[in-house]
N, C-alpha and C positions, 0 to 999 in steps of 0.2 A: 668132686666134694660141694663146690658152689650145686649141682644140679640137686644132690640132697639136703642141701637147705634149702633150697627154690620149694623144695615136696616137703620139706616140712615146716617151713614155715606154711605154703597154701593148704595143708591139714590141719595146720594150728588156729587159721582162720575161718576156716570151713567149723570147727567145734565152734570157735567163740561166738558165730553168728547162728549156731543152731537154733530151731525154737525150744523153747522151755516146753516137757510135757505137765501138763495143770489137771486134776480133779476136772470133773465133768459138776460145775456147781449149775448148772437147766436140770439134773435129775432131783427130782422132788423123791422125796424120805422122812417116814416118819420118827428117825431122830439119828442123833450121832453123838459121840464121843473124839472130840475133835483138841489136841495137844500143842500149847502154846506157848514157845521159849521166852524166856524174861530174862533181864541181866542186871542188877544191884549194884553191878562194878564193871570197870573195863580198866584192861591195861594198857598204858601206850609206852612203857618203857618194862624191862626185870621188877623194879622194884617202885611203880609208881602207878597207881589208878586211879580212878575218877568215878564216885559213886552217884548211880542214877536212880531216879524215882521210875516206876514201872506204873503202868495206865494200863490194865487191861479192857478193851471195848468190843461188845459184841453186840454184831448190827443185823437185826433181822433186815433181811433182803427182800422177804419177799413182799410183794404188794398186797395179798390178798389173806394170806395166812398168818392167825399167831402161832407163837412158838412158845414151848417153857424152856424155859432154864431150871434143871432138876438138881445140878450141881457144879459148883466152879471150886474148886480147890488149888492151892497153895502149896508148893513142893519145892521142897530144898534142893540141891544140885547133887545129892544122893538119893536122892526122889522120897524122900521121907515128907509126909505129908504134916507141914507147918498148919496149916488153918485151912477148916472151911471154910467158903468167908460167905456161901450163902446160909439164910436163915429156914429158911423155907424154898418151896417154886415160888417163880417169878416169870409173868407171863410177857414178853412181847409182843407189841401189838404189829400189824404190818407196817415197818420202816422205823421202828421204833429201837433205841440204843441202849444199852447199859455199861456204864464203866464203874471198875475198882481200881484205886489208886492204893499201891503199894510202895510209903515215902522213901525221900532219899536216904533219910537215916533207918533207913530197914533194911540192914544187910545178913538177916538170916537165912537169907535165898542163897546167898553165894555169887558165885561167877551166874552158874548155869541153872539157875531157877525155872519154874515154867508151873504153869498154869493147865489142871485138867479141865473143861466145859463139858458136862453133858446137857441135853438140850431135847425134847419130843415134842412131838405136834399130833392133835384128833386126826386132823388129813392131814395129806402128802402136803411138805412145802419144802420150800428152796433152801439148802445149805446157809446159817447163816455165814457172815465173816466175823473171825475172831483175831484178832493181832494185839499187839502188847507195843504201846508206845514206851520208850525207854528218852528221860532228858538230865540233863544234869542239874538243870533246874537254881543254876547259879545265877541268872538273868545276864551273863553275859556270853560271849561265843563260849562253846562247848556242844562235847557227842552228844546228837542226839538222831535215835533210827528208829525203824518199828519191825516187828518182827509180824510173821503173817501164821495161825495156825494151820495144822494138818491134821486130818480124819483119821483114827485110827481104827474107828470102828462103826458102820451103819447098817444101822434098820430100814431095811424095805418094807414098801407095805404089803398087806399077804396078798 
């Protein structure tokens, strides 16, 4: 029995330290669709939750190429489109960022809301970083965390 427990502990330790598989962010592409999770509240007990403000940040990490945000949509936890954020395309010059705030009192997205971000570029560019920063905004200690987007569609140069 002791040998089995030691083996299980070794296996679990190996799994816990296994390197994470990530997307290749050095590949240059001409556009992508990125899914970015967001949370307007989190539960700490079955009947207690904390409201959160969510700030979407999209960073053009390419030091040489301008990218164009063509769509930023905010969806609720059921996948329903709540609102299109952009009124038109927005250029992000090299190393420029764009942010969007979903205020703490906007709970329309539910617990598992999300953003869809679409971008394109005239010349192949590095994939931007798209992440959401959630905070309780109360001024005191409270939950704050980030989520990173995941590429769900990619457009390669011809």
